N, C-alpha and C positions, 0 to 999 in steps of 0.2 A: 158362764163367763165367756165373752167373745175374745177375739184375737187381740184387739186393742187393749182391753183390760189386762190380758195376760202379759203383754209387752210392758205396760205401765207398772204392773206389780213386780216384774223382773227388774226393771230399772230402779225402782224404789229399794228393792232388796240389795241390789248391787251398791247403791249409794250408802246404805246403812253399813254394809261390810267395809267399804272404803273409809267411812267415818270411824269405824272401830280401829282400823289399821292406823289411821292418822292419830287417833287418841293414844295408841300405844307408842307411836313415835315421839309424841310431844313430851318434853322433859317433865319429870315428876319432882317438883320442889319438895324438899324435906320439911318436917314440921317446924324446925328452927328457922328455916328460910322464910316460910310463910308467916311466921310470927314476927320476923324482923323486917320483912318488906311487904308493902302493899302492892297489889296488882296495878299495872299501868292502865289496863283496860280489859274488857271482855270481848271475845271474838267468837263468831259462829264457826263450829267445826268444819262445815262444808263451804263456807264463804268467808275468807279472811278479810274481805272488804266490809263486812257487816260488823261494826264495832259499837260497843256501848260502854258508858262510864260506870255501869253497875251491873251486877248479875241479872240474868233473865233468861228468856227463851228465844231461840232463833226463829225465823219465819217457817222453818221446817219442823218446828216443835221439839228441837234438841236444846239441851242446856248449854249456855255460853261457857266458853273455856277461858279462864284467867290467863293473862300474859304478864310475865314479870320482867323486870329490867335487869336480870342477872347477866344475860348474855351481852347486853350493851355496856354494862358496867365493866365487864372484863375486856372490853375493846375488841370483841370478836366481829363486830360489824353487823349490819342488817342482813337478814337471811340466814343467820347461823342457827343451826338446830343442834340440840344436845340429846343424846340417846344413852340410856343406861347400858353399861358394858354387856350385861346379860342379853339385852335385846339385840345389841350389835351381833353377838354370836348367833342368836336365833335367826336373824335375817340373813346370815351367810355373807356378811360384808367382807370383801377381800380388797386389800390395798396394794399399790405398786408405786415404785419411784419413777419420777421424771428424770431421765438421765441422758447424757450424751453417748450415742452409739454410732457405729458405722452403718449407714443406711443400706439395707439389703431388701430388695423388693423382688417379687416373682410375678412376671407377666404371663398369665394363662391365656392361650388363644388356640386356634385350630388352623390347619393348613392342608395342602394336598401335595403328594409326592409327584415330582416330575423328573424327567431325564436331566442329567448334567448337560446343559446346553453348550458348555465349553467344548464338549466332546461329542456333540450331536452332529453327524455328517449328513448332508443332503446330496443326493445323487441327481445330477442334471447332465443331459447329453450336450455336446458342443457342436454336433452336426445334425442334419436332418436325416431321418431314416426310418426303418421298420424293425420292430423287435421280432427277430426270427425265433429265438428260444429264450425262455425265462427259467432260470435255475432256482429262483426263490418263488415259492408258490403262495405264501400267505403272510400277512402282517403278524409279527410275533415270532417268526422263525429265527433261530439262532444262526449266525454266520461267523466265520473265522476270517482272519486276515488273509487276503489274496484268494479267497474263495470265489469262484465264478458266480456272477450275479445274472447277467443276461448277455445274449449275442445280438449284435446289431448289423443290419445291412444298410450301408450308406454309400451312394455314388461318390460323395465327396471324399470318403475315406479310401475308396478304390482309386480315385484319381491321385490322391496324395501318395499312395504306395507306388503307383506307376511313375510319378515324378521322381521319387527317390531312386528307383531302379535305373531310370534314364540318366540321372545325374551321376550315379555310381559308375556308369560306363564311359563317362566323359573325363576330361582332365581339368575340370574347373572345381577346385576344392570349395570355393565360396558357394557355388550352386549346390554342391552336395551337402554342405552344412546347413544351408537354408532349407533344404528338403527334410533333413533330419529334425530341425527345429520345428518345422510345421507339424510333423507327426507327434512330437512331444507335446505341442500346444493342443493337439486334439486328443490328449490323454493316452497316447500310445506309450507303452513301457519301453525301456531300453532293451529288454529281452526280446520284445516283439520286433523292434527295428533290426536288431542283430540277426534274428532268424530270417527276416525278410531279405536282408542283404546276402545271407549265406545260401538260401534256397533259391532266390530269384523268383519266387512264386507269390503272386498277389492273392491275399485272402479276401474272399467275397464277403464273408461275415467276420466280425471282430468281437472277441470275447472281452467283456469288461469285468473287473474283479473288485472285491471289497478292499477298501483302504484301511480298515480296522475291524477288530472283532466286536461283536455286540448283537443287538436284536433289531430286526426290521420293525420300524415304528409305523411307517406309512408305505403302502404299496399301491400306487396309483396307475399301474400299467398291467397289461396282460399280453400274452403272445399275439403278435399280429398288429399291435398298436403302432400308429404312426406318431413319431415324436420329433421334436425340434428343440433348438436351444431355448431355454426358459421353462421347459416341461419338468416338473418335479416328479421324478420316477419313483423314488423311495427315500427313506431316511434310516440311518443306522445309529442307534444310541447304546451306550454302555450302562451297566447297573452296578459296577463295583463302587461307584460313588453317585449319590443322588442329591437333587435339590428339593427343598420344601418351600413352597410359596405360602406364607402366612400373612395375616392382617392383624393390625393392632389399632387401638383408638388413637385419635390425634393427640389427646392429652398425655399419652404414654410415649410419644415420639422422643421427648428429651431424655428418656431413661434408656433408650436403645441405641447401640452403636455397633459397628462391625467388630467382631472378635469376642463378643460376650458369649459365655458358655450357655448351651441349650440342652435340655433334656426332652426327649420325645417318646411317646408311646402311641399305640394304636389298638383299637378293639379287635382288629383282625388277628393280632398276636398277643393275647393277654399275658401279662407277667414279663414281657420282654420290653426293654427300653434301650434307647440309643443316646449316645453323648455326641454332641456336635457343637457348632458355633454359628454365630450370625455372620453370614458372608457379605451381605450388602443390604443397605437401607435405601429404598427408592426415594428420589427427591420430591415426588409429588404425591398428593392425596388422590384417592379414587373420587371422581366427581359425583358418583351416585350415592355412596354410603359414607363418604367423608372419612374413610379409613386409610391407614398407611400400610403399604406392602413391605414385607421384610423377606429377604431370601436367606434360607438356612442351608447349610451343607453337612451331610452325614456320610460316613463310610458305610458301605453296604457289601462287604466282602462275601457274605453268605447269600446275597441277593434275595433277602427276605422282603425287602421293601419293593413294592411294585408301583409304577406310575399310576396316578389318580387315586391312590389310597388316601383315605381320610385319616388324619392323625391329630393327636392332642400335643400341644407344644407348651413348654415351660421355659421362659427366658429368664436367666438369673442376672439381675442388675445390682451392682455394688457402687455406692457413692464414695468418693475419696475423702471428703471432709466429714467429721462427726457432726451429727445433728441431734437436737433435743427431741426425744421421743417418749411416748407413753403407750401402753397397750391399746390396741385399736378399740377394744370393747369399753375402755374408760371414757371415750368421747361420746357425748350425747349430741347427736346431730338433729337440728330442727330446720325448718324452712328459713328462719331469719337469723339463727344464731347457733354457734357451736360452743359447748361448755363442758366442763368437767366438775366433779364434786371433789373439793379439796378437803382432806382430812387434817383438821387443826390440832388433833390430840385431845385427850381427856373426854372422848366421846362427842366432840364437836365437829360439825361438818358444814360446808358452805359451798354453794354453786357459784362458779366464776366463769366468765366468758373467756374463750381462747380463740386464737387464729390458727387454723389447721392448714398444713401444707400437703405434702404427699401422704397417701394412705396405702399401706401394703396389706397383705393378708393377716399380719399379726401386730403391726405397729402403726402409729400415726405420728407424723411430724408436727411439732408445735412451734409456730413462728412467734407468737406473742401470748402472754398471759401466765406462763409458768416459768420457773427457774429450776435448774438442776438441783435435785434433792427434795423437791416438793413431793408430798405423798398424796396420791389421788386414789379414789375408789374405783376399782376395776370390776366389782361384782355387787349387785343389789344397789347400784347407784341411782336407779330410777325412782325407787321409793324415797330415797333421801332428797333427790332433786325435786320431786313433786312437792315436798314440804318446804325446802329452802327457797325454791324459785318464786314462791308467792310474795316474799318480802325482800329478796336479795337484790342488791344493786349490781351484782355480777362483777364486782371489782375486788382486787386484792387490797389488803390493808396497807401494805408498804409500797406505795406508788413510786417513791423515789428510787427504790431498789429496782423496780421493774423498768424504769426509764433511765438509762445511763446518761442521756443528754440532760435530763432534769437534775441529776446529781452533779454534773459538771457545772451547770448554771448556778446551782446553790453554793458550790464551793467558791466559785468566782465572786458571787455576791458577798459571801462571808469574808473573803480576803479583802474585798473593796471596803467593807465596813471597818475592818481592822486597820487598813491603811489610813482611812479618814480619822480614826481615833488617834493614831500616832501623830497626825498633822495637828490636831487640836491640842494634844499634849505639848 
């Protein structure tokens, strides 16, 4: 037997098994019902469109199955299937209620840890000169507030010191104040100015100190470098609080706002999680991947989180108004239609079309097609849908209830008829 014959044999065997399952799902009318009612027509088990007015064989060589009018007579509508309660239990059918709940969704995404840029300090010189000595040797070094960073020789700083000493020997207070202000503008501390006035000695090299505690992020200089205003010498960032830059899909943008709680974890530290909040939602999408950037803020007192760490993020979103929801697994999503299997009671089921809104990890929002209190099938619904969808019109039976506008129009029409009757009387 070649490969094609094997595939054909397997397909035929699968079709026979499916036919047996469908035959089990089809209602078994009792002897009294069969005696009291005649079949409307006979249908092929594998092709519901193949109908005959009398019993016979299908093109696949299978006996035609009779179809009775009991479901239509009970007003269940086209597409309704009836299953024996024992079969329902064997199939593992599980139902759930459509109910109004507060919408809670969880947006899962990933991101990268960065420094808190509100407290990231960039060190730039304000004069031209040469780095005589560098106290910080490598990026990543920890520094404390007022720790020496580098020593700079600058002719401009030397001239500014001499001008202050000359002004201090004169009797012009405005000239003295101008000289002091110039040194302050060149980042000279008040302590340095006071020492200069007391000693009267000009410092050839000036030591510059850290303005905060933290870690050196970038170190773009070495001893002997010539620097000038605009040169980025180094950056100092803190780690007691960090940012996380994450990205979400554009369709999730409406569910995210500043202040929402966030849970974060990372593979670098399994079993450890952090609680934070959405700090900022950026106003534009990324032009390349069409995603939206979100900035998150987390406390990091133990400094376990390091810049550039890859993390998993869970954003918790809560809607203010209740919405009609069903379990997510109850919705059968196809390319052209979303539908659920409605449990009508007494072993009857029917596939109906619904309009789905937001979908979370556990629930789906229903915009049209269901009402609060409706019972839907949440497990084993695909077997039921495969049988019901063959003949179903995917509509509910009580259309007036589904459409409040139609109800109002009907009431107005009824009142108008009563009014005309009173006029005729």
